[in-house]
C-alpha positions, 0 to 999 in steps of 0.5 A, spaced: 495 528 536 500 527 532 507 525 536 514 527 535 520 527 539 527 525 538 532 522 542 540 524 542 542 518 546 540 514 539 539 519 533 532 517 533 526 521 530 520 518 531 512 520 528 506 518 530 500 519 527 495 516 529 491 517 522 493 517 515 491 513 509 487 510 513 491 506 519 496 510 524 503 511 521 508 511 525 515 512 522 523 511 526 527 516 522 536 516 525 541 520 524 545 525 528 542 531 525 535 533 528 534 539 524 536 535 517 530 529 520 525 533 521 525 536 514 526 530 510 520 526 515 515 534 514 517 533 507 515 526 506 508 527 510 507 531 506 509 528 500 504 522 503 498 527 504 498 529 497 498 521 494 491 520 500 489 528 497 489 524 490 487 517 491 481 517 496 476 516 493 471 517 499 474 524 499 469 529 494 475 533 492 480 527 490 481 527 483 479 520 483 472 521 486 472 526 480 474 522 476 468 516 478 463 522 477 465 525 471 468 518 467 461 516 467 458 520 462 464 523 458 473 521 457 475 525 463 484 526 461 487 524 468 494 528 471 500 525 469 501 521 475 494 518 475 495 515 469 501 511 470 498 509 476 493 506 472 497 503 467 501 499 472 494 497 475 493 495 469 498 491 468 497 488 475 491 486 473 494 482 467 499 479 471 495 476 477 489 474 472 484 479 474 484 478 481 487 485 482 482 489 479 482 496 482 474 497 480 474 490 483 468 489 478 471 489 470 478 492 468 476 491 462 470 497 461 475 502 462 476 504 455 483 508 454 484 514 450 493 514 450 494 521 445 489 525 450 491 520 458 483 520 458 480 515 460 472 513 459 468 508 464 465 504 459 459 502 464 455 505 468 457 504 476 464 502 475 469 506 479 476 506 481 478 505 488 486 504 490 486 501 496 489 494 494 495 500 491 496 507 495 500 505 501 505 500 497 505 506 491 506 511 497 511 507 501 515 507 494 516 515 494 518 515 500 523 511 499 525 515 493 525 521 498 529 518 503 534 516 498 535 523 495 536 525 503 541 520 505 536 516 510 539 509 510 536 507 517 528 508 517 522 504 519 516 506 516 510 502 519 501 503 517 499 500 522 503 494 521 498 492 514 504 496 510 511 496 512 517 500 509 525 497 512 530 501 511 538 498 513 537 496 520 535 495 527 540 498 532 541 493 536 540 488 531 540 485 523 533 487 521 527 490 523 523 484 527 516 485 526 510 482 529 503 480 525 498 478 530 494 472 527 486 476 529 483 468 530 489 466 534 492 472 538 497 467 542 501 466 535 503 472 532 509 471 526 515 475 527 517 476 520 525 480 520 525 485 515 531 488 512 531 494 505 524 491 503 517 491 504 512 488 507 504 488 506 499 484 509 492 483 507 486 478 509 479 478 514 478 480 521 473 478 526 471 485 527 473 486 519 470 479 516 468 482 509 472 487 506 475 484 500 472 483 493 473 476 489 473 480 482 471 474 478 465 473 482 464 479 485 462 477 492 465 478 498 471 473 500 469 470 506 471 466 512 479 466 515 484 469 510 489 473 512 496 472 507 503 477 508 508 479 502 516 481 503 519 484 497 524 489 494 519 493 491 513 496 496 506 495 491 508 488 489 507 487 495 501 491 496 498 489 490 500 481 491 497 480 498 490 484 495 491 479 489 491 473 493 486 473 498 481 477 492 483 469 489 479 466 495 485 461 494 488 458 500 494 456 496 499 461 493 496 462 486 501 460 480 501 467 478 505 469 484 510 466 480 511 471 476 514 475 481 521 476 484 519 476 491 523 475 498 518 471 503 511 469 502 507 467 509 501 464 510 498 467 516 491 463 516 
C-alpha cells in the first residue's frame, strides 16, 4: 500500500511505495509547502511509472517488450527517447569493454538505422534488458524534475540498490546510507552521500546467479557486491553492473575512464 505523510515540524514529506521498478521505493522531500511537495512528488512518480512502462521487458505492453518481439523479424522504429537510451547504452558498452551489454549477449548484433531511428536484431532470440540501466536513468529524470521545482534537499531510495541524495540530512552534513553485506550482516558499510547518487550490485544468498558475464554468457557466481558513488546516477548504475558482470574481484581498468566520487568493494 502506498504511504505518504507530511511532518510540519521538520518540513518533511515522506513517501513509501512497496513496489516500483522492481523494488521498494522510499522518498524524503523537504520544504515548507506541503501542497507543493505533493505536486512535485506526484509529477516525479508519474514519470517513474512512465519509464517503467517503457523499459520493463516483462510487461508485454511496454515499448521494449514490443521491440524485442518485432525486431526479430523486421526493423522497428523506436521512440526518440528509447533511441537515445539505446545509443547511450552502446556508448557504455564500448567504454566498459563490452561488460555492460543490454542484450546480455552481443550488442554488435543490433543493427542501427540512423536515419529512421530503427533497429533490427541480427540474431534470433536477442533481446533488450535495461535492468542495469533503468533505475539510474529514472533517478536522473527525477533529479531534473526536482531541480526544476527548486527542491534542494531530498533522498530517493530504491531499496538501497539505487539512491539519489540531494543536499544533506536535516541533522547532519550528508545523507548516511548503510549497505548490508548479505554474507556478513554484522559488518554493514556506511556510505555518506551529498548531492550524489549511489548504486549497489552483486549476488546475494537469496539471488546468487542473476548477473551475466557477457563475454562467457554465464552467470557470475560467488560472493560479489560493489557500490559506486557518482554525480551521474546512470554512471553509478551501469558501472556496478559492469564490474560484477566482468567477474573481476578488483576494480577493472576501464573504470578509470569515469569521474567517480567513491568505489566500494563490499564483497
